[in-house]
C-alpha positions, 0 to 999 in steps of 0.5 A: 310162912311169908318169904320171897323165893324161900328167903327172908324179906330183906328190908332197909329202913332209913329213919333217924327217929329212934321211936319210929325205928322201934315202932317199925320193928315192933310192928314187924315182930307182930306179923305172923309168919312174916320172915324178914331181916331188917337193917336200919340206918339213921343217915342217908349216906349210911343207907346209900352205903348199905345199898352198895354192899348188900342186897335188899328186897325193899327200902322203907324211907323217911324223907327228912334225915340229918344229912339230907333235905326232903328233895335231895333224899328223894332224888338220891334214893330214886337212883336205886328205884329201878332195882329196889322198890321204895316205900316212903314213911311220912308224917302228916306234914309230908303227905303232899310230897309223898303223893308227888313221889308216887308219880315218880315211881315210889311204890307206896307211902305210909303215914307214920301215925296210921301204920298198923302191922297189917298195913305195913306188911301188906304194903311191903309185899304188894310193893315187892310184887308190883315192882317185879311185874313192871314192864321192861321199858319202865325199869330200864336203868340209865347209866349213872356214870359207872366206869368199868375198869380192868378189874371189873371186866375181869370179874364180869368175865369170870362170873359169866363163865362160873356164876356160882363161883365164890368171892374168895375164888374170884379174889385169888384170880384177880388178886383183890380181897374178897370183900373188895370183890363183893363191893365191886359186884354189888356196885355193878348190880346197883348200877344195873350192869349185872342184871340177874343170874339165870340157868341157861337151858337149850330149848331144843333139848327140853322139847321146844323143837321150834324157835322163831324170830317174828317181825311184826308191824305195829301201829306206832301209837299201840307199840308200847302197849302191845310190847308190854302185853307180849313180855308177859308170855312165857313162850316169848323170850325176847321183845324189842322195838326196831326201825323199818317196816317191822317195828317189833321183833320177838323170839318165840319158842314152841313145841312144834311149828303147829304150836307156834302158829297156834300161839301166834294166831291165838295170842299175838295176831288177835291184839288190836294194832298189829298189822296183817303183814309179818315175817317169821324165820324159824331156826334150824341149827343153833351154833351159838346162843348166849347173852354173855358180854366178854371183855378183852383184858389188856 
């Protein structure tokens, strides 16, 4: 059974041609063990509204829509690309635009007359997986001008303290309808304000007895390349560039000091472009460790 993290693959199809909608639906039905749910919209405005209210794993997009030309469609949908992978559905006459869209970060394009079940499902699955492993820098979402009001801040404070709380329970606390809460939360997810929900684990209590901040001096021309490699290591919890003599900062966890230095020597210091000097600061006692941003509500 093909799913994403044991859940159905949620597809948003933005396409105004009824025949093409039926084509996509029939092709997906023929895919063995492909577990999905699909929502179709015939106008760009409907698709954008659906994105604000629902979670999707991927967007299948026709560029030519009743309420938008090709260029405008692409510009508006690209705002969601840092969060959701996008596949263009194109006719032969749109092929040049589709190829150009790949340079802007679109995952793939499919020529409608050439689509098969295998091609469609493979493109969807590969698109989702490629989008997951994008380096952090390339998926950084710039603000689209979303303004946090008092209600948004109250919702964020509650979610950070009780991430499993229901929208109904939040609505009772902030005096808004549950549907409004859902819409606000989805908008903040779409804007990149809410990144993801994680279970916070104390490393010391699960056998990682050494936690260290590593300051590295990197050849500036190699900085981006090395950072992208380091984010792939599970032992590294934090990677950031910085100003000064040391221009890359890491937080690393290890079972022991010995394991820490083995990891540094075998996986980090062997990378070309890292200068010999480094600074290592190990944690002894942790009094506070959090990624929460709490708001003062006035």
